[in-house]
C-alpha positions in Angstrom: -181.3 101.7 -42.1 -179.9 101.7 -38.5 -179.7 98.3 -36.9 -178.8 96.9 -33.5 -178.5 93.3 -32.2 -179.4 92.8 -28.5 -178.2 89.8 -26.5 -178.7 88.9 -22.9 -175.1 89.0 -21.7 -171.6 87.9 -22.5 -169.9 85.9 -19.8 -169.1 82.3 -21.0 -168.3 81.5 -24.6 -171.8 80.1 -25.3 -173.4 79.8 -28.8 -176.0 82.5 -28.4 -173.3 85.1 -27.6 -171.1 83.9 -30.5 -174.0 84.0 -32.9 -175.0 87.6 -31.8 -171.5 88.8 -32.2 -171.1 87.3 -35.7 -174.5 88.6 -36.7 -173.7 92.2 -35.5 -170.3 92.0 -37.3 -171.7 90.6 -40.5 -174.5 93.2 -40.7 -172.3 96.1 -39.5 -174.8 96.6 -36.7 -174.4 98.0 -33.2 -174.5 95.5 -30.3 -176.3 95.8 -26.9 -176.2 93.5 -23.9 -177.0 93.2 -20.2 -173.4 92.9 -19.2 -170.1 91.5 -20.3 -167.1 90.2 -18.5 -163.9 92.1 -19.0 -162.0 91.2 -22.1 -164.7 88.9 -23.5 -163.4 87.6 -26.9 -166.7 88.0 -28.7 -166.4 91.7 -28.1 -162.8 92.1 -29.2 -160.9 91.9 -32.4 -160.1 88.3 -33.4 -156.3 88.9 -32.9 -156.9 89.9 -29.4 -159.0 86.9 -28.2 -157.8 85.6 -24.9 -161.0 84.3 -23.2 -161.6 80.8 -22.1 -164.5 78.7 -23.4 -166.4 78.9 -20.2 -167.8 81.2 -17.5 -165.8 83.2 -15.0 -168.1 83.1 -12.0 -168.3 86.2 -9.8 -166.2 88.3 -12.1 -167.6 91.8 -12.5 -166.6 94.5 -14.9 -164.6 97.2 -13.1 -166.6 100.4 -12.6 -170.0 98.7 -13.4 -172.9 100.8 -12.2 -176.7 100.6 -12.2 -176.8 103.1 -15.1 -176.9 102.2 -18.8 -173.6 102.9 -20.4 -173.0 103.9 -24.0 -169.5 102.6 -24.7 -166.8 103.9 -27.1 -167.0 102.6 -30.6 -165.3 99.2 -31.1 -163.4 97.9 -34.2 -165.9 95.0 -34.3 -169.2 97.1 -34.0 -170.0 100.7 -34.8 -171.1 101.1 -31.1 -172.0 99.0 -28.0 -174.6 99.5 -25.4 -173.8 97.9 -22.1 -176.6 98.0 -19.5 -174.1 96.8 -16.8 -176.8 94.7 -15.1 -174.4 92.2 -13.6 -175.1 90.2 -10.4 -173.4 87.1 -9.0 -176.6 86.1 -7.1 -178.7 83.4 -8.8 -182.2 84.4 -9.7 -181.5 88.1 -8.7 -179.2 88.1 -11.7 -182.1 87.0 -13.9 -184.5 89.5 -12.4 -182.0 92.3 -12.8 -181.4 91.5 -16.4 -185.1 91.4 -17.2 -185.7 94.7 -15.4 -182.7 96.3 -17.2 -184.0 95.4 -20.7 -187.5 96.4 -19.8 -186.6 99.8 -18.3 -183.2 101.0 -19.6 -183.4 100.5 -23.3 -184.9 103.8 -24.5 -182.0 104.1 -26.9 -183.8 101.7 -29.2 -185.8 104.5 -30.5 -182.8 105.6 -32.5 -182.9 102.3 -34.5 -184.9 101.2 -37.5 -184.6 97.5 -36.8 -183.8 95.6 -33.6 -182.7 91.9 -33.6 -183.3 90.3 -30.1 -181.4 87.2 -28.9 -181.9 85.5 -25.5 -184.6 85.2 -22.8 -184.6 88.8 -21.5 -183.9 91.1 -24.4 -187.4 90.7 -25.8 -188.7 92.8 -22.9 -187.0 95.8 -24.5 -189.5 95.8 -27.4 -191.7 98.2 -25.4 -189.1 100.9 -26.2 -189.1 100.2 -30.0 -192.7 100.7 -31.4 -191.9 102.5 -34.6 -189.5 100.1 -36.3 -189.1 96.4 -37.2 -188.6 93.9 -34.4 -187.1 90.5 -35.0 -186.5 87.7 -32.5 -183.8 85.1 -33.2 -185.1 82.4 -30.8 -182.6 79.8 -29.4 -185.5 78.4 -27.5 -188.5 79.7 -25.4 -187.2 79.8 -21.8 -187.2 76.1 -20.8 -187.3 76.9 -17.0 -190.7 78.4 -17.8 -192.1 75.9 -20.1 -191.0 72.2 -20.8 -188.4 71.9 -18.1 -190.0 73.9 -15.2 -190.1 70.8 -12.9 -186.5 69.9 -13.7 -185.2 73.4 -12.7 -187.4 73.6 -9.6 -186.2 70.2 -8.3 -182.5 71.2 -8.7 -183.0 74.1 -6.2 -183.0 73.7 -2.5 -186.6 73.7 -1.2 -186.3 77.2 0.3 -185.3 78.7 -3.1 -188.1 77.1 -5.1 -190.6 79.8 -4.2 -188.2 82.4 -5.5 -187.9 80.7 -8.9 -191.7 80.3 -9.0 -192.0 84.0 -8.3 -189.6 84.9 -11.1 -191.5 82.7 -13.5 -194.7 84.4 -12.5 -193.0 87.8 -13.2 -191.3 86.9 -16.5 -193.8 84.6 -18.3 -196.5 87.2 -19.0 -194.0 89.9 -19.9 -192.1 87.5 -22.2 -195.3 86.4 -24.0 -196.5 89.9 -24.4 -193.1 90.9 -25.9 -193.3 87.9 -28.3 -196.7 89.1 -29.5 -195.2 92.4 -30.5 -192.4 90.9 -32.7 -192.7 91.4 -36.5 -190.8 88.2 -37.2 -189.8 85.2 -35.2 -186.8 83.2 -36.4 -186.1 79.8 -34.9 -182.7 78.2 -34.8 -184.1 74.8 -35.7 -187.3 72.9 -36.6 -187.2 71.6 -33.0 -187.4 75.1 -31.6 -189.9 76.2 -34.2 -192.2 73.4 -32.9 -191.6 74.6 -29.3 -192.6 78.1 -30.3 -195.7 76.9 -31.9 -196.7 74.6 -29.0 -195.9 77.0 -26.1 -196.5 80.4 -27.7 -198.9 79.6 -30.6 -196.7 81.6 -33.0 -195.2 80.7 -36.3 -191.5 81.1 -37.0 -189.1 80.7 -39.9 -185.9 78.7 -39.5 -182.4 80.0 -40.0 -179.8 77.6 -38.6 -177.0 79.1 -36.5 -173.5 79.5 -38.1 -170.6 77.1 -37.7 -167.1 78.5 -37.9 -165.9 76.1 -40.6 -162.6 78.0 -40.9 -161.7 77.3 -37.2 -162.7 73.7 -37.0 -160.7 71.7 -39.5 -159.2 68.3 -39.9 -155.7 68.1 -38.3 -155.1 64.4 -38.0 -156.3 61.4 -36.1 -155.2 60.7 -32.5 -156.1 57.8 -30.3 -159.0 59.4 -28.3 -162.7 60.1 -28.4 -163.9 63.5 -27.4 -166.9 64.9 -25.4 -167.6 68.6 -25.7 -170.9 68.9 -23.9 -171.2 71.3 -21.0 -171.0 69.5 -17.7 -174.6 69.8 -16.5 -177.2 67.1 -16.0 -179.1 67.7 -19.3 -176.0 67.0 -21.3 -175.7 63.4 -19.9 -171.9 63.4 -19.9 -172.2 61.0 -16.9 -173.5 58.3 -19.2 -170.5 58.8 -21.5 -168.1 58.4 -18.6 -169.9 55.3 -17.3 -169.6 53.8 -20.8 -165.8 54.5 -21.0 -165.3 53.1 -17.6 -166.4 49.8 -19.2 -163.9 50.3 -22.0 -160.5 50.8 -20.5 -158.9 50.3 -23.8 -160.6 53.4 -25.3 -159.4 56.9 -24.4 -161.9 59.7 -23.6 -161.1 63.4 -23.3 -163.9 65.5 -21.6 -163.1 69.0 -23.0 -165.5 71.2 -21.1 -166.4 72.4 -17.7 -169.6 73.2 -15.7 -171.3 72.7 -12.5 -170.9 68.9 -12.5 -167.2 68.9 -13.0 -166.3 67.6 -9.5 -169.1 65.0 -9.5 -168.1 63.7 -12.8 -164.4 63.6 -11.8 -165.4 61.5 -8.8 -167.4 59.2 -11.1 -164.4 58.7 -13.3 -162.4 57.8 -10.1 -159.0 58.8 -11.7 -159.4 56.3 -14.5 -156.1 56.7 -16.5 -157.9 56.6 -19.9 -160.4 59.4 -19.0 -159.0 63.0 -18.9 -160.8 66.2 -18.0 -159.4 69.5 -19.4 -162.1 71.9 -18.0 -162.9 74.8 -20.2 -160.4 75.5 -23.1 -159.7 78.5 -25.3 -160.9 78.3 -28.9 -157.5 77.3 -30.3 -157.0 74.5 -27.8 -160.5 73.1 -28.4 -160.1 73.3 -32.2 -157.0 71.3 -31.9 -158.6 68.6 -29.8 -161.5 68.3 -32.1 -159.3 68.3 -35.2 -157.3 65.4 -33.9 -160.0 63.2 -32.3 -161.3 59.9 -33.7 -164.9 61.0 -33.2 -167.0 63.0 -30.7 -169.8 62.1 -28.4 -172.7 64.4 -27.7 -175.8 63.0 -26.0 -177.9 65.9 -24.6 -181.6 65.6 -23.6 -183.8 67.2 -26.3 -181.1 69.8 -27.4 -182.4 73.0 -28.9 -180.0 72.8 -31.9 -176.5 71.8 -30.8 -173.4 73.5 -32.1 -170.8 70.9 -30.9 -171.9 68.3 -33.6 -171.4 70.8 -36.3 -168.0 71.8 -35.1 -167.1 68.1 -35.0 -168.3 67.5 -38.5 -166.6 70.6 -39.8 -163.3 69.0 -38.6 -164.2 65.8 -40.4 -165.1 64.0 -37.2 -168.3 61.8 -37.0 -170.6 62.2 -34.1 -172.0 59.6 -31.7 -175.2 61.4 -30.8 -178.8 60.8 -29.7 -181.8 60.7 -32.0 -183.7 63.5 -30.6 -183.8 67.3 -30.5 -181.6 69.4 -32.9 -179.2 66.5 -33.7 -181.9 65.0 -35.9 -181.4 68.1 -38.1 -177.6 68.0 -38.4 -176.2 64.5 -38.0 -177.0 62.2 -40.8 -177.3 58.7 -39.4 -174.7 56.2 -40.7 -173.2 58.9 -42.9 -171.9 61.6 -40.6 -172.3 59.7 -37.3 -174.3 57.2 -35.3 -177.6 58.3 -33.6 -178.7 56.3 -30.7 -182.4 55.9 -30.0 -183.5 57.0 -26.5 -183.7 56.0 -23.8 -179.9 55.9 -23.6 -177.9 53.1 -22.0 -174.2 52.7 -21.3 -174.4 49.4 -23.3 -175.7 51.2 -26.4 -172.9 53.9 -26.0 -170.3 51.2 -25.7 -171.5 49.5 -28.8 -171.5 52.7 -30.8 -167.9 53.5 -29.8 -166.8 50.0 -30.7 -168.5 50.4 -34.0 -166.9 53.8 -34.6 -163.4 52.6 -35.3 -160.7 54.9 -36.5 -161.0 53.4 -39.9 -164.8 53.9 -40.1 -164.4 57.5 -38.7 -161.9 58.2 -41.6 -164.4 56.9 -44.1 -167.0 59.4 -42.9 -164.6 62.4 -43.0 -165.6 63.8 -46.4 -169.4 63.5 -45.7 -168.9 65.3 -42.4 -167.1 68.1 -43.9 -169.6 68.5 -46.6 -172.5 68.5 -44.2 -170.9 71.3 -42.1 -170.6 73.5 -45.1 -174.4 73.8 -45.2 -174.1 75.8 -42.0 -171.3 78.2 -42.9 -171.3 81.7 -41.5 -171.8 83.1 -45.0 -175.0 81.0 -45.4 -176.3 82.2 -42.0 -175.7 85.9 -42.8 -177.3 85.7 -46.3 -180.4 84.0 -44.9 -180.7 86.7 -42.2 -180.4 89.4 -44.8 -183.2 87.8 -46.8 -185.4 88.3 -43.8 -184.8 92.0 -43.9 -182.1 91.9 -41.2 -179.9 94.3 -43.2 -178.9 97.9 -43.4 
């Protein structure tokens, strides 16, 4: 059986791209995508990984054209399909990706099974009517459904009609594509419920894989760690505000994002708060492996890979009792879950409670919990759902 995995694009080192790369490798499948930045580590052999854990804005692959390209075989994948649909212009990028998958994926006729990952790849299903179509859903597009108002308000007023027009274009095409899928797989119970609510479809659950070989215990330093991407929905500002009230506690913010400068101004050069911006995989694993504990407080997270990476390294999580964290962090056993709405006082109290000694006592339970999400478990469950050659 000939199999291909499709993913929207490979630019930053985000979880959906990592999952798609691991899935294609594990199933010996081909890989297709809208575009990829040059030298992306998910598309290269492990020994050649050089990318940063973050996006390189405005970087375009040399020689990119409007035409679909069938690349040379890669050591990681039998073959790659690159649609080369890159654009640095917001909204136009999304429209260009959607159009590319809808119009330039006739090569799918050569495959028995297609696994789709992302918001825009499902539009390619129109080119694969004779085989099996499986969607691995990280979440229905939140800018269409539950967070439409949030995304509209973030834009300048003169760009809001453009987003509304794109939603008007994408939503019916996305929902029509979902209706043609033979199987929907959700990455969590949280996302399964969103699929049921917004799309009126049933889905099975296969949790994403955690690289338990990379995130391991390395020791215990004198700092707490935040890994959440720096955007408003991750609520890293609340973490910084809490640590400003605890000058005796060190915080390392090991990520980047659009709010980096605002959050740096908020920290006001406090000597006990350090920003690293995006790190490569080795640097990040070292910081996680030597932390006391991690903090991860996103708003209604789809699933949340950072808590799993923390627990794989034996580090408990100070999280929020909502979204995907309810399915991964065991309260009082592998971390502390704060009830929403969040407050800086509650975060301070949780950090004070998560002493180095208490964190050490949680180490074994954290490591055991992370083992439930090993890459091997993920691949076996995907194979059981007929995602195999």
